[in-house]
C-alpha positions as CSV (number, residue, x, y, z in Angstrom):
1,M,-0.2,0.0,0.0
2,S,2.8,2.6,1.0
3,S,4.1,2.1,-2.7
4,K,1.0,2.6,-4.5
5,V,0.3,6.1,-5.8
6,S,-2.9,5.7,-7.5
7,I,-5.9,4.0,-5.5
8,A,-9.5,4.3,-7.2
9,G,-8.4,7.0,-9.5
10,V,-7.1,9.1,-7.0
11,D,-3.5,10.2,-7.1
12,T,-2.7,9.9,-3.3
13,A,0.9,11.5,-3.7
14,K,-1.1,14.8,-4.7
15,L,-3.5,14.7,-1.7
16,P,-3.5,18.0,0.4
17,K,-2.4,18.2,4.0
18,L,-4.3,20.4,6.5
19,S,-3.6,21.5,10.0
20,N,-6.2,20.9,12.7
21,N,-7.0,24.6,12.8
22,D,-7.6,24.6,8.8
23,I,-9.9,21.5,9.3
24,L,-11.9,23.3,11.9
25,Q,-12.4,26.1,9.9
26,L,-13.4,24.2,6.6
27,I,-15.9,22.0,8.6
28,K,-17.6,25.2,9.9
29,K,-18.2,26.2,6.3
30,V,-19.4,22.7,5.5
31,K,-22.1,22.9,8.3
32,M,-23.2,26.2,6.9
33,G,-23.9,24.5,3.4
34,D,-21.1,25.5,1.2
35,P,-20.7,22.7,-1.4
36,H,-17.3,23.9,-2.4
37,A,-16.2,23.6,1.3
38,R,-17.6,20.0,1.4
39,D,-15.7,19.1,-1.6
40,Q,-12.4,20.5,-0.3
41,F,-13.1,18.9,3.0
42,V,-13.5,15.4,1.5
43,V,-10.3,15.6,-0.4
44,A,-8.3,16.8,2.4
45,N,-9.3,13.7,4.6
46,L,-8.8,11.1,1.8
47,R,-5.5,10.3,3.3
48,L,-7.5,9.4,6.6
49,V,-9.3,6.9,4.4
50,L,-6.2,5.7,2.8
51,S,-4.4,4.9,6.3
52,V,-7.3,3.0,7.5
53,V,-7.5,0.9,4.2
54,H,-3.4,0.4,4.9
55,R,-4.6,-1.3,8.3
56,F,-6.4,-3.9,6.5
57,N,-3.4,-4.8,4.3
58,A,-5.6,-4.9,1.3
59,K,-4.0,-5.1,-2.4
60,G,-5.1,-4.6,-6.0
61,D,-8.8,-4.4,-6.9
62,K,-9.7,-5.1,-3.2
63,A,-7.7,-2.0,-2.1
64,D,-9.8,0.3,-4.6
65,D,-13.0,-1.3,-3.5
66,M,-12.2,-0.7,0.3
67,F,-11.1,2.9,-0.5
68,Q,-14.3,3.8,-2.0
69,V,-16.3,2.1,0.8
70,G,-14.1,4.1,3.4
71,C,-15.1,7.2,1.5
72,V,-18.7,6.4,2.3
73,G,-17.9,6.3,6.0
74,L,-16.0,9.5,5.6
75,L,-18.9,11.3,4.1
76,K,-21.2,9.8,7.0
77,A,-18.7,11.2,9.7
78,I,-18.7,14.8,7.8
79,D,-22.6,14.8,8.0
80,N,-22.6,13.6,11.5
81,F,-19.9,15.5,13.0
82,D,-20.5,17.7,16.1
83,E,-18.0,20.4,16.8
84,S,-19.2,20.8,20.2
85,L,-17.8,17.4,21.1
86,N,-14.4,19.1,21.3
87,V,-12.7,16.2,19.7
88,R,-10.6,16.1,16.4
89,F,-12.5,15.1,13.3
90,S,-10.1,12.2,12.6
91,T,-10.7,10.6,16.0
92,Y,-14.5,10.9,15.3
93,A,-14.1,9.8,11.6
94,V,-11.8,6.7,11.8
95,P,-14.2,4.4,13.7
96,M,-16.9,5.2,11.2
97,I,-14.5,4.6,8.2
98,V,-13.5,1.4,10.0
99,G,-17.0,0.4,10.7
100,E,-17.9,0.7,6.8
101,I,-14.9,-1.2,5.7
102,R,-15.7,-4.1,8.1
103,R,-19.3,-4.4,6.9
104,Y,-18.2,-4.5,3.5
105,L,-15.7,-7.3,4.1
106,R,-18.2,-9.3,6.3
107,D,-20.9,-9.0,3.4
108,N,-18.5,-9.8,0.5
109,N,-16.1,-12.5,1.8
110,S,-16.3,-15.9,-0.1
111,I,-15.8,-17.5,3.3
112,R,-18.1,-16.5,6.1
113,V,-16.5,-15.5,9.3
114,S,-18.2,-14.8,12.4
115,R,-18.3,-11.3,13.9
116,S,-16.4,-12.1,16.9
117,L,-13.5,-13.6,15.1
118,R,-13.3,-10.6,13.0
119,D,-13.2,-8.2,15.9
120,I,-10.3,-10.1,17.1
121,A,-8.5,-9.9,14.0
122,Y,-8.9,-6.4,13.7
123,R,-8.1,-5.7,17.2
124,A,-5.0,-7.9,16.4
125,M,-4.0,-5.6,13.5
126,Q,-4.6,-2.4,15.3
127,A,-2.4,-3.6,18.2
128,K,0.3,-4.8,15.5
129,E,0.4,-1.4,14.1
130,E,0.7,0.3,17.5
131,L,3.6,-2.1,18.7
132,A,5.4,-1.5,15.4
133,K,5.5,2.2,16.1
134,T,7.5,1.6,19.4
135,S,9.7,-1.1,18.1
136,F,12.2,-1.6,15.2
137,A,11.3,-5.4,14.8
138,E,8.1,-7.0,13.6
139,P,5.7,-7.9,16.6
140,T,5.3,-11.4,17.2
141,V,1.9,-13.1,17.6
142,E,2.8,-13.6,21.3
143,E,3.2,-9.8,21.7
144,I,0.2,-9.1,19.9
145,A,-1.8,-11.7,21.8
146,Q,-0.6,-10.2,25.1
147,K,-1.5,-6.6,24.0
148,I,-5.1,-7.5,23.4
149,N,-5.2,-10.2,26.1
150,M,-6.1,-13.2,24.0
151,P,-4.6,-16.5,23.5
152,A,-2.0,-16.6,20.8
153,K,-3.7,-19.6,19.1
154,V,-6.7,-17.5,18.9
155,V,-5.0,-14.4,17.5
156,T,-3.4,-16.6,14.8
157,F,-6.8,-18.4,13.8
158,A,-8.6,-15.0,13.6
159,L,-5.9,-13.5,11.3
160,D,-5.9,-16.4,9.1
161,A,-9.6,-16.4,8.9
162,I,-9.8,-12.7,7.2
163,S,-6.8,-13.4,5.0
164,D,-7.6,-13.5,1.4
165,T,-8.4,-17.0,-0.1
166,L,-6.2,-18.3,-2.9
167,S,-7.0,-20.5,-5.9
168,L,-4.5,-23.5,-6.4
169,S,-4.4,-22.3,-10.0
170,D,-3.5,-18.7,-9.2
171,P,-0.1,-17.7,-10.8
172,I,2.6,-16.7,-8.3
173,Y,5.7,-16.5,-10.6
174,N,6.2,-16.0,-14.5
175,E,9.3,-16.4,-16.4
176,G,8.6,-15.8,-20.3
177,S,6.0,-18.1,-21.3
178,D,6.4,-20.3,-18.1
179,T,3.8,-19.8,-15.3
180,I,4.1,-21.2,-12.0
181,A,1.0,-21.7,-9.9
182,L,0.4,-22.1,-6.3
183,L,-0.3,-25.8,-6.8
184,D,3.1,-26.2,-8.1
185,Q,4.6,-25.2,-4.9
186,I,2.8,-28.0,-2.9
187,A,4.7,-31.2,-1.9
188,D,2.6,-34.3,-2.8
189,N,3.3,-36.8,0.0
190,K,0.4,-39.1,-0.5
191,N,1.4,-40.6,-3.8
192,T,3.8,-43.4,-3.0
193,D,5.2,-46.2,-5.3
194,E,2.6,-48.5,-4.0
195,N,-0.5,-46.2,-4.5
196,I,0.5,-45.1,-7.9
197,N,1.2,-48.4,-9.2
198,E,-2.2,-49.8,-7.8
199,N,-4.1,-47.1,-9.5
200,I,-2.5,-46.9,-12.9
201,S,0.3,-48.6,-15.0
202,I,2.5,-46.0,-16.4
203,K,5.9,-47.9,-16.7
204,D,5.8,-48.1,-20.3
205,A,5.0,-44.5,-20.6
206,I,7.7,-43.3,-18.4
207,K,10.3,-45.2,-20.4
208,T,9.5,-42.9,-23.4
209,L,10.8,-39.9,-21.3
210,S,14.2,-38.3,-21.1
211,P,16.3,-38.9,-18.1
212,R,15.9,-35.5,-16.7
213,E,12.2,-35.8,-17.0
214,K,12.2,-39.1,-15.3
215,E,14.2,-37.6,-12.5
216,I,12.1,-34.8,-12.1
217,L,8.7,-36.9,-11.9
218,L,10.5,-39.3,-9.4
219,M,11.4,-36.5,-7.1
220,R,7.9,-34.7,-7.6
221,Y,5.6,-37.6,-7.1
222,Y,7.6,-40.3,-5.5
223,V,9.5,-38.5,-3.0
224,G,7.1,-35.7,-2.7
225,K,9.4,-32.5,-3.3
226,T,8.4,-29.2,-4.3
227,Q,9.5,-27.6,-7.4
228,T,11.8,-25.2,-5.8
229,E,13.5,-28.2,-4.0
230,V,13.8,-30.1,-7.2
231,S,15.4,-27.1,-8.9
232,E,17.8,-26.5,-6.0
233,E,19.0,-30.2,-6.2
234,I,19.3,-30.8,-9.7
235,G,20.6,-27.1,-10.5
236,I,18.2,-25.7,-13.1
237,S,15.5,-23.1,-12.5
238,Q,12.2,-23.7,-11.0
239,A,10.4,-22.6,-14.3
240,Q,12.3,-25.0,-16.2
241,V,11.5,-27.8,-13.6
242,S,7.9,-26.7,-14.1
243,R,8.2,-26.7,-17.8
244,L,9.7,-30.2,-18.0
245,E,7.1,-31.5,-15.4
246,K,4.4,-30.5,-17.6
247,N,5.8,-31.8,-20.7
248,A,6.4,-35.2,-19.2
249,L,2.9,-35.5,-17.8
250,K,1.6,-34.5,-21.0
251,S,3.7,-37.1,-23.0
252,I,2.4,-39.7,-20.4
253,K,-1.0,-38.8,-20.9
254,E,-0.7,-38.9,-24.7
255,Y,1.1,-42.4,-24.5
256,L,-1.9,-43.8,-22.4
257,V,-4.4,-42.5,-24.8
């Protein structure tokens, strides 16, 4: 997020910065019904929305969506802010922005997560942010759990529950025309010699492969190594391992057909 300049069509590098006194003067004009002042006030507080989105570690299109939802929370905060409360506008607005984003995530997540679990996760993220400000090291789960007075296992489970779901076919690396998917990074520890030979006879098909292809299939499907482990052991790139593996499997399939 910190390196992203454009979000939801807004150039965040050019957002204005106003002092608290400027904000108070502008909000008075807004309450008097000045539409120009309202537009100015919204733009002046977009950094506030951006900072909240940053807490959720959002990326890509999801960050754009959350930014727009956060702007709805900002508008609600502007409409309901009471100057007599004697609090900074940001103090009042942040909970409303956070609330809008939380509702959006709760209603649009492909995996339903309980509200209590989400609350723990958001408290943990806020605690992590606060701890990071006072330490040069990345806060541990134990430190975060201690700060919010929750068991470390519960904190870990809650943070995992709100993390983005990934498809096994999602690409994680590209080298030219070779694409490595998440599935390629998962070791297969279930397919032993006995299980494979019981389900399908491929001995003759394997004989048609090159020595390198045989070696890769052996390490991948018999030993259960990941493509990264295979590449390190035989001294070629992971992309090459992926390409040779796919070619070998295709040859076996064509042979059996």
